[in-house]
C-alpha positions, 0 to 999 in steps of 0.5 A: 733758207728755202721757201718750200715747207716739204709739202709736195715733195717729189723723189726719185725711186731707186734704179731711176734713170740718171743718164746725163744728169752729171750735175748735182745741187746739194742743199742742207735741209733747214740747216741752222735749224737742223744744227740746233736740233742736233745739238739739242735733240729735245728740240726734235719735231717741234716748230723751231725759229732761229733768231733773237727773241728780243726786239726786232730780231729776224728769222735766220731759219726755221724747222719744216714744222714751223714753215708749215705755219708760213714761217720764212727767213728774213721775216720779224720773229714777232710776226713768225711767232704770231703765225706759229705761236707754239714755236721754240725760238732759238739764238743762232750759234754761227761758228757752230753752222761754219764748223759743220759747213766745212766738214760737209764741203770737205765730204763733197770734195771726196767725191770730186775736186769740182765743188762750187759752194753757193753759200754755207749750206749749198753746193754744185758738184760736177760728177761727170768724171767721177763715174769709174771711181764712184759710179753713176750720178745717182749712186754718188748722190745717194753715197754722199747723202749717206756720208753726210748723215753718218759723219755730221748727223744731218740730212741733205736733199740732192738735184741731179740733171744735166744743168745747174739750173735743172739740178737746183730746182730738182733739189727744191722739189725733193726737200727735205732729205730727198733726191730727185734725178732728172735724166737729160732726155726728160729735161723739157718734160720736167721744165714743162711742169713747173711754174714760171716762179720756179725758174731761177732768177724769176723774181716776184715782179718778173713773175707778175709781168709773166702772169699778168699775160697768162704766162703761168707755167714753163709750158706757157713760156715754151708756147709764147712767142719770144717778142712777148717775153721781150716786151714783158720782161725786156730783151735781156731777161726775156732771153734768159727765161726762154733759154732756161725754159728751153733746158739751155744753161752753158754755166760750168761748175766753178771751183774758184769763187770770186766774191763781188761784195762782202758786207754785214748789216745789223737791225737794232733792237731799238732805234738809235740816234746817238752818233757816238754809239753809231760810230762804234756799230759802224766800227764793229761792222767794218772789223768783221768785214776786214776779217772776212776780206783777209780770210778770203785773200782779197782787197776792197777798192770801195766801201759802201754804207747802208742806213735804214731810219726809223720810218724805214726810208733807206739810203746807200752811199759809197766811196772809192779808196785811194788804195784797195784795203782789207784793214777794218781800221780803214774801212771803218773810217771811210764808213764813218765819213760817209755816214757823217755826211748824210742828214739824219732827221730820224734815229736809225733802225739798220746800219750796214758796211759793204766792201765792193770792187774786190781784187786779189790782195796784192799787200803794200807796194809803195815805199811805206805803208800807212796801214802798217801798224794797224795791219799788224794789229788786226793780223794778230787779232786774226791769229787770236781768233784762229787760236781762241775763237771770234771775240777772244780779243777786240777793241775796247770801244766795242765791249758792252752789249750788242745791240743787233739782237745776235744777227747773222752775217747778211751773206755768210759763206763757209770759210775756205781755209 
C-alpha cells in the first residue's frame, strides 16, 4: 500500500508530450480496499480498513478516505481505529485479490510481453516496442487504464517515463486513478522538485542523514559534492542516490522474476506459550511456504524462522538443509528444530517461517527419495486446492480456530500459473 492519501495529486493533460517515456509503472489504487468496495458497493465513499478487527490484527490496506486520517499499512488495527473511529473494518479475502490480480496482469500482457510484476498489485511494462500496434506510451497507458476499469471495475494509476525509477515516482504522484507522463527531456526538472524521501530506496534513516546536512530535495542532491553524499550515506548508497537524482537507471524490465525468498509470518491474537500449539502454527506456515515454492517451481536450500516475544524482542535463526526442498513437511521439521533450540523466557507474539537461497526445482536426483511419500501427499493437496480451493483438504493437526486474526502472506505475489 502506498503511503500517499491522494492529496497533492498531479496528472498529465491529454496530448501531453510522452517522447522517450516508454517505461510504464502501473499501480492499482488501494487494491485490497478497492476489491472489497467492488464486491460490496455499500462501502463506497467510506473509510475502509482491511484487516482483522479482533486482537492484534494489522492493517493490510486502507481506502483513501481512511488514509487521510493517517491510517497506514502494517499499523495495528486498534491504532487505526483510534485515528479513524468511523472506519469500517473488513476481513481480507486473499483468494479474491489473487483472482483479480491475475486478470489485471493478463490485461498488461495483452499490450506487451515485457511485464515485470513487482507485487500482487503493481508492475512495470516496457512499451517501447508496442508503438506500431498500440500507439505512443501515453496512448497505451490510457487504453490500459480504460480496459482495467472496464474488465475488472478497478482503477489504477500509471507513471510513464524513460526509466523504471522515474515511472514509479510518477505513478505515486498521480494516485489515485491518474496518469502522469514525464518525457525523457524533462526528467531532471521533474526529479529536482521531489523530496529526497521520494527517491526509490531512500528509507527514513538515509533521508534523516541527508536532511541533517540540509539536503532535503533532489535539487539539493544535485548541488551537493559527491564526498558529502558518501560521508552521509556510505560510498555505495551515495553512488546510488547520485545516479537516481541524475535520472540514471539502467535497469530493464525483467519478465523473469526470481524470488530471493518466500515466507509467511503471523501475529497471534493473544501471546502463546504452549509449545504444542506453536509447533502446529509452524507446520501451518511451513505448508503455506511449501505450496508457494511448488507453485513457482523452486526449491529452498535454507530454512529460517522469526520469533517475536511478548516484550517485542525478536530473534531469527536459520539452517542449511542437506538437500534443497519444496516439501512443506521437511520445511516444517527444520523450522521446529530451529524453534526448539531457542530459549523462550516469554510467550510468543509472532512467528514466521521463510525459505531462502531458492533455486529452480530439479526433483529427486538420488537412487531413493526420502521425501517421496510426503511429496505425493503434497502434490495431491496442491491438486485439491486447484480444484476445490485452498483449505479444502488439510492436516488434521491444523484443524481448529486460526490464531493469526486472518493475516495475509508477508509478501503476497500474483500466481504465474
